[in-house]
MDAnalysis code that builds the backbone (N, CA, C; Angstrom):
import MDAnalysis as mda
import numpy as np

u = mda.Universe.empty(342, n_residues=114, atom_resindex=np.repeat(np.arange(114), 3), trajectory=True)
u.add_TopologyAttr("name", ["N", "CA", "C"] * 114)
u.add_TopologyAttr("resid", np.arange(1, 115))
u.add_TopologyAttr("resname", ["MET", "SER", "ASP", "LEU", "PRO", "ASN", "CYS", "PRO", "LYS", "CYS", "ASN", "SER", "GLU", "TYR", "SER", "TYR", "GLU", "ASP", "GLY", "ASN", "MET", "LEU", "ILE", "CYS", "PRO", "GLU", "CYS", "ALA", "HIS", "GLU", "TRP", "SER", "LYS", "ASP", "ALA", "ALA", "ALA", "ASN", "ASN", "ASP", "ASP", "ALA", "GLU", "ARG", "VAL", "TYR", "LYS", "ASP", "ALA", "ASN", "GLY", "ASN", "VAL", "LEU", "ASN", "ASP", "GLY", "ASP", "THR", "VAL", "THR", "VAL", "ILE", "LYS", "ASP", "LEU", "LYS", "VAL", "LYS", "GLY", "THR", "SER", "SER", "VAL", "VAL", "LYS", "VAL", "GLY", "THR", "LYS", "VAL", "LYS", "GLY", "ILE", "ARG", "LEU", "VAL", "ASP", "GLY", "ASP", "HIS", "ASP", "ILE", "ASP", "CYS", "LYS", "VAL", "PRO", "GLY", "ILE", "GLY", "PRO", "MET", "LYS", "LEU", "LYS", "THR", "GLN", "PHE", "VAL", "LYS", "LYS", "VAL", "SER"])
u.atoms.positions = np.array([
    [55.533, 153.982, 165.694],
    [54.280, 153.267, 165.263],
    [54.332, 153.530, 163.661],
    [53.267, 154.225, 163.269],
    [53.206, 154.139, 161.518],
    [53.849, 155.394, 161.230],
    [54.010, 155.354, 160.043],
    [54.762, 156.712, 159.179],
    [53.866, 157.303, 158.245],
    [52.805, 156.882, 158.377],
    [51.741, 157.497, 157.422],
    [51.015, 158.577, 158.105],
    [51.087, 159.491, 157.043],
    [50.699, 160.922, 157.486],
    [49.003, 161.088, 157.937],
    [48.820, 161.956, 158.761],
    [47.679, 162.064, 159.121],
    [46.615, 162.314, 158.022],
    [45.413, 162.283, 158.336],
    [44.369, 162.755, 157.224],
    [44.248, 164.087, 157.051],
    [44.672, 164.568, 155.994],
    [44.566, 166.443, 155.434],
    [43.055, 166.729, 155.851],
    [42.065, 166.127, 156.042],
    [40.764, 166.358, 156.388],
    [40.538, 167.012, 157.788],
    [40.772, 165.596, 158.432],
    [39.890, 165.819, 159.613],
    [41.512, 165.451, 160.658],
    [42.511, 165.631, 160.397],
    [43.686, 165.016, 160.823],
    [43.762, 164.027, 161.827],
    [43.012, 162.390, 161.412],
    [43.068, 161.588, 162.379],
    [44.229, 160.941, 162.188],
    [44.662, 160.097, 163.202],
    [46.362, 159.503, 163.267],
    [45.844, 157.977, 162.410],
    [44.889, 157.833, 162.409],
    [44.553, 156.195, 162.065],
    [44.261, 156.189, 160.609],
    [44.872, 156.499, 159.588],
    [44.903, 156.150, 158.222],
    [45.724, 155.042, 157.931],
    [45.204, 154.412, 156.856],
    [45.828, 153.404, 156.481],
    [45.877, 153.335, 155.044],
    [46.632, 152.519, 154.526],
    [46.759, 152.108, 153.038],
    [46.156, 151.003, 152.330],
    [45.775, 151.374, 151.539],
    [44.654, 150.333, 150.524],
    [45.397, 150.556, 149.123],
    [46.401, 150.092, 148.543],
    [46.944, 149.965, 147.103],
    [47.864, 151.335, 147.225],
    [47.874, 152.075, 146.211],
    [48.341, 153.348, 146.079],
    [47.269, 154.571, 146.723],
    [46.400, 154.009, 147.646],
    [45.424, 155.222, 148.090],
    [45.521, 155.333, 149.567],
    [45.683, 156.253, 150.146],
    [45.534, 156.641, 151.716],
    [43.999, 156.667, 152.190],
    [43.734, 156.096, 153.035],
    [42.113, 156.016, 153.722],
    [42.264, 156.490, 155.135],
    [41.212, 157.464, 155.269],
    [40.816, 157.626, 156.813],
    [39.466, 157.023, 157.245],
    [39.745, 155.914, 158.245],
    [38.510, 155.412, 158.725],
    [37.529, 156.315, 159.281],
    [37.853, 157.569, 159.974],
    [37.083, 158.408, 160.648],
    [36.152, 159.197, 159.974],
    [36.552, 159.674, 159.039],
    [35.764, 160.503, 157.691],
    [35.664, 160.108, 156.495],
    [36.155, 159.006, 156.246],
    [36.271, 158.229, 154.676],
    [36.790, 158.868, 154.154],
    [37.743, 160.001, 154.240],
    [38.505, 160.763, 153.269],
    [39.421, 159.955, 152.303],
    [39.946, 159.988, 151.130],
    [40.497, 159.421, 150.334],
    [41.734, 160.020, 149.493],
    [42.996, 159.812, 149.785],
    [43.936, 160.745, 149.002],
    [44.886, 159.966, 148.359],
    [45.635, 160.192, 147.610],
    [46.863, 159.569, 147.140],
    [48.203, 159.645, 147.804],
    [48.804, 158.353, 147.591],
    [50.373, 158.537, 148.506],
    [51.211, 159.596, 147.980],
    [50.978, 159.850, 146.553],
    [51.602, 161.440, 146.059],
    [51.288, 162.596, 146.481],
    [49.922, 162.463, 146.546],
    [49.396, 163.871, 146.901],
    [50.112, 164.347, 148.218],
    [50.059, 163.036, 148.992],
    [50.418, 163.176, 150.593],
    [51.795, 163.814, 150.723],
    [52.787, 163.245, 149.656],
    [54.283, 163.810, 149.661],
    [54.273, 164.945, 149.175],
    [53.557, 165.414, 148.185],
    [53.727, 166.615, 147.609],
    [53.280, 167.950, 148.758],
    [52.253, 167.546, 149.472],
    [51.536, 168.682, 150.067],
    [52.357, 168.949, 151.225],
    [53.714, 167.859, 151.777],
    [54.488, 168.614, 152.786],
    [55.118, 169.147, 152.308],
    [55.928, 169.649, 151.002],
    [56.927, 170.588, 150.554],
    [56.035, 171.784, 150.276],
    [54.831, 171.957, 150.025],
    [54.077, 172.965, 149.427],
    [53.524, 173.695, 150.218],
    [53.860, 174.979, 150.168],
    [53.380, 176.105, 150.971],
    [52.865, 177.420, 150.285],
    [51.428, 177.591, 150.175],
    [50.832, 178.586, 149.592],
    [51.761, 179.823, 149.350],
    [51.581, 180.300, 148.297],
    [52.403, 181.903, 147.841],
    [51.480, 182.638, 147.408],
    [51.252, 183.671, 148.153],
    [50.136, 184.831, 148.327],
    [50.717, 185.916, 147.375],
    [49.794, 186.191, 146.214],
    [50.472, 187.357, 145.260],
    [49.296, 188.393, 144.768],
    [49.833, 189.787, 144.733],
    [48.834, 190.736, 144.627],
    [48.322, 190.700, 143.154],
    [47.703, 191.523, 142.804],
    [47.361, 191.837, 141.207],
    [48.067, 191.809, 140.328],
    [49.306, 192.176, 140.773],
    [50.440, 192.548, 139.666],
    [51.582, 191.511, 139.703],
    [51.039, 190.417, 140.752],
    [52.363, 189.073, 140.590],
    [53.350, 189.065, 141.679],
    [53.163, 190.254, 142.533],
    [54.140, 190.287, 143.608],
    [53.562, 189.689, 144.973],
    [54.618, 188.896, 145.659],
    [54.558, 188.205, 146.482],
    [54.083, 189.209, 147.908],
    [53.259, 188.685, 148.600],
    [52.737, 189.287, 149.646],
    [53.357, 188.806, 150.955],
    [53.436, 189.305, 152.254],
    [53.774, 188.854, 153.467],
    [53.227, 189.373, 154.221],
    [53.053, 188.531, 155.517],
    [52.145, 189.340, 156.709],
    [53.016, 190.476, 156.930],
    [52.247, 191.630, 157.539],
    [52.881, 192.532, 157.735],
    [53.232, 193.807, 156.737],
    [52.999, 193.600, 155.485],
    [52.795, 194.255, 154.120],
    [51.900, 195.384, 154.121],
    [52.241, 196.570, 153.527],
    [51.357, 197.724, 153.173],
    [50.624, 197.626, 151.607],
    [49.297, 197.597, 151.475],
    [48.935, 197.447, 150.219],
    [48.177, 198.678, 150.127],
    [47.556, 198.791, 148.549],
    [46.561, 199.780, 147.909],
    [45.474, 198.858, 147.954],
    [44.335, 199.516, 147.816],
    [43.022, 198.934, 146.354],
    [43.137, 199.424, 145.515],
    [42.788, 198.410, 144.949],
    [42.950, 198.835, 142.971],
    [41.764, 198.740, 142.097],
    [40.404, 198.772, 143.083],
    [38.996, 198.618, 142.902],
    [38.067, 199.228, 143.663],
    [37.227, 200.174, 143.463],
    [36.244, 200.395, 144.568],
    [35.530, 199.116, 145.238],
    [35.513, 198.538, 146.158],
    [35.037, 197.219, 146.919],
    [33.896, 198.027, 147.537],
    [32.580, 197.506, 147.554],
    [31.357, 197.447, 148.240],
    [31.421, 196.729, 149.392],
    [31.277, 197.370, 150.719],
    [31.255, 196.670, 151.969],
    [29.544, 196.061, 152.084],
    [29.902, 194.561, 152.057],
    [28.482, 193.940, 152.394],
    [27.774, 194.550, 153.718],
    [26.327, 194.507, 153.306],
    [25.589, 195.018, 154.417],
    [25.466, 196.501, 155.036],
    [26.339, 197.198, 154.174],
    [26.030, 198.641, 154.320],
    [26.223, 199.344, 153.050],
    [26.222, 200.752, 153.385],
    [26.395, 201.487, 152.060],
    [27.832, 202.105, 151.621],
    [28.685, 201.520, 152.801],
    [30.046, 202.276, 152.753],
    [30.501, 201.488, 151.404],
    [31.775, 202.236, 150.983],
    [32.741, 201.602, 149.759],
    [33.976, 202.134, 150.321],
    [34.757, 200.923, 149.987],
    [36.206, 201.004, 150.077],
    [36.650, 201.733, 148.832],
    [37.362, 203.104, 148.543],
    [37.826, 203.211, 147.415],
    [39.071, 203.195, 146.949],
    [39.383, 203.094, 145.292],
    [40.541, 203.111, 145.014],
    [41.601, 203.796, 145.525],
    [42.903, 203.141, 145.764],
    [43.989, 204.038, 146.687],
    [43.926, 203.962, 147.826],
    [43.060, 203.326, 148.718],
    [43.105, 203.267, 150.089],
    [44.041, 202.726, 150.386],
    [44.884, 202.888, 151.298],
    [46.237, 202.378, 151.883],
    [45.882, 201.622, 153.292],
    [46.364, 200.309, 152.964],
    [46.048, 199.193, 154.169],
    [47.365, 199.013, 155.100],
    [47.623, 199.092, 155.962],
    [49.141, 198.804, 156.794],
    [48.693, 197.649, 157.227],
    [49.820, 196.639, 157.453],
    [49.875, 195.838, 158.614],
    [48.726, 194.611, 158.016],
    [48.887, 194.069, 157.060],
    [48.453, 192.970, 156.556],
    [48.226, 191.506, 157.260],
    [47.360, 190.768, 157.132],
    [47.663, 189.525, 158.036],
    [46.915, 188.074, 156.779],
    [47.740, 187.340, 156.124],
    [47.385, 186.922, 155.211],
    [47.161, 185.170, 155.915],
    [45.721, 184.682, 155.265],
    [45.004, 183.922, 155.986],
    [44.358, 182.914, 154.986],
    [44.342, 181.676, 155.297],
    [43.553, 180.672, 154.019],
    [42.190, 180.819, 154.044],
    [41.462, 180.613, 152.887],
    [40.162, 180.749, 152.932],
    [39.668, 181.248, 151.773],
    [38.481, 181.723, 151.278],
    [38.029, 182.442, 150.292],
    [38.756, 184.037, 150.018],
    [38.846, 184.711, 151.312],
    [39.499, 185.917, 151.204],
    [40.568, 185.680, 151.912],
    [41.558, 186.340, 151.206],
    [43.169, 185.659, 151.612],
    [43.634, 186.342, 152.458],
    [43.398, 188.139, 153.086],
    [44.076, 189.209, 153.850],
    [42.880, 189.482, 154.740],
    [42.995, 189.395, 156.177],
    [42.618, 190.173, 157.187],
    [43.813, 191.225, 157.641],
    [42.656, 192.577, 157.547],
    [43.022, 193.534, 157.638],
    [42.186, 194.547, 158.352],
    [42.601, 195.860, 158.969],
    [41.613, 197.150, 159.323],
    [41.739, 197.906, 158.436],
    [40.962, 198.597, 157.856],
    [40.417, 199.386, 156.572],
    [40.221, 200.488, 157.242],
    [41.224, 201.709, 157.010],
    [40.617, 203.025, 157.593],
    [39.737, 203.549, 157.320],
    [38.662, 203.991, 158.436],
    [37.642, 204.666, 158.446],
    [36.320, 203.402, 158.178],
    [36.782, 202.402, 158.037],
    [35.506, 200.990, 157.910],
    [35.686, 200.502, 159.202],
    [37.161, 199.704, 159.334],
    [37.187, 198.891, 160.330],
    [37.576, 197.571, 159.884],
    [37.822, 196.482, 160.589],
    [38.131, 195.250, 160.395],
    [37.379, 194.736, 159.369],
    [37.862, 193.921, 158.005],
    [37.508, 193.224, 157.079],
    [38.845, 192.425, 156.505],
    [37.933, 191.569, 155.621],
    [38.932, 190.657, 154.563],
    [38.898, 190.782, 153.337],
    [40.124, 190.861, 152.729],
    [40.238, 191.404, 151.299],
    [40.598, 190.319, 150.269],
    [40.420, 189.881, 148.950],
    [40.909, 188.993, 148.131],
    [42.559, 189.813, 147.708],
    [43.176, 189.112, 147.505],
    [44.631, 189.283, 146.744],
    [44.607, 189.737, 145.307],
    [43.395, 189.542, 144.741],
    [43.400, 190.377, 143.170],
    [42.766, 191.321, 143.406],
    [42.559, 191.841, 144.614],
    [42.161, 193.546, 144.222],
    [43.063, 194.492, 144.983],
    [44.358, 193.975, 145.357],
    [45.178, 195.021, 146.019],
    [46.666, 194.678, 145.207],
    [47.570, 195.609, 145.392],
    [48.748, 195.529, 145.195],
    [49.342, 196.205, 146.068],
    [50.720, 195.507, 146.229],
    [51.885, 196.165, 147.086],
    [52.477, 197.211, 147.010],
    [52.561, 198.022, 148.044],
    [53.167, 199.259, 148.004],
    [54.669, 199.027, 148.601],
    [55.573, 199.511, 147.330],
    [57.023, 199.335, 147.986],
    [57.251, 199.935, 149.157],
])
């Protein structure tokens, strides 16, 4: 059928061309053809506070005291977190912090353990 990419916002297959732009009729999202070509090759790279590349299953340590929202608990500096999972969103890491439980962390507050 059509070799045009699906809409990056709603994943609709009914996108169409208008000059140098691609348009989705379902959600009215517009994006350039160049951006669509670049998004296919780009995969997000997650880096810790020191610039080391993080992968799923890595072990990291916390480099700053982090308050746990809604409680009086604090994740202390040096807390080791094993088996992280990288996700898209505001907080990049899903993990279980010992003594606290499941939580999300930002990559800027952790460093990779060798």
